[in-house]
C-alpha positions as CSV (number, residue, x, y, z in Angstrom):
1,M,21.0,-93.6,118.9
2,N,24.5,-94.5,117.5
3,R,24.8,-97.2,115.0
4,V,27.8,-99.5,114.6
5,A,28.6,-102.2,112.0
6,V,31.0,-104.9,113.2
7,I,32.8,-107.0,110.6
8,M,34.1,-110.2,112.1
9,S,36.3,-112.9,110.5
10,T,36.6,-116.3,112.2
11,Y,38.9,-119.3,112.0
12,N,38.8,-122.2,114.4
13,G,37.3,-120.0,117.1
14,E,34.8,-122.4,118.5
15,A,36.1,-121.8,122.1
16,Y,35.5,-118.0,121.9
17,V,33.0,-117.1,119.2
18,R,29.9,-117.4,121.4
19,E,31.4,-115.1,124.0
20,Q,32.5,-112.6,121.3
21,L,29.1,-112.5,119.7
22,E,27.3,-112.2,123.0
23,S,29.5,-109.4,124.0
24,I,28.8,-107.5,120.8
25,L,25.1,-108.2,120.9
26,N,24.7,-107.0,124.5
27,Q,26.1,-103.5,123.9
28,R,23.9,-100.8,125.3
29,D,22.9,-97.5,123.8
30,V,24.0,-98.5,120.3
31,E,22.4,-100.2,117.4
32,V,24.7,-103.0,116.3
33,S,24.8,-105.0,113.0
34,V,27.3,-107.9,112.9
35,F,28.7,-109.3,109.7
36,V,30.5,-112.6,110.1
37,R,32.6,-114.6,107.7
38,D,34.4,-117.8,108.5
39,D,37.7,-118.6,106.9
40,G,37.3,-122.3,106.5
41,S,37.4,-123.4,110.2
42,K,38.0,-127.1,110.8
43,D,36.0,-127.0,114.1
44,R,32.4,-126.0,114.8
45,T,32.9,-122.3,114.4
46,A,30.9,-122.0,111.1
47,K,28.0,-124.0,112.6
48,I,27.9,-121.8,115.7
49,I,27.7,-118.6,113.6
50,Q,25.0,-120.1,111.5
51,E,23.0,-120.9,114.6
52,Y,23.4,-117.3,115.8
53,D,22.3,-116.1,112.3
54,K,19.0,-118.0,112.6
55,V,18.2,-116.5,116.0
56,H,19.6,-112.9,115.9
57,F,18.3,-110.5,113.2
58,K,21.4,-108.3,113.9
59,I,23.8,-110.9,112.6
60,S,24.4,-111.6,108.9
61,V,26.7,-114.4,107.8
62,L,28.7,-113.7,104.7
63,E,29.8,-116.4,102.3
64,T,32.1,-118.8,104.1
65,V,35.3,-120.4,102.7
66,S,35.3,-124.2,102.6
């Protein structure tokens, strides 16, 4: 099986980050690891990626910028 690492940077992406993560996580025939870093969002983006990190073992949140 193919393996892919996705590195994702976010900033004020609350409206789209769930859809993006779901799309990545739902890929077939590939083992996916997702590394996400927030660049100091002022909306709920950082909270959303933290929620995904708790539920999905394929996601790792990197240190975020405050």
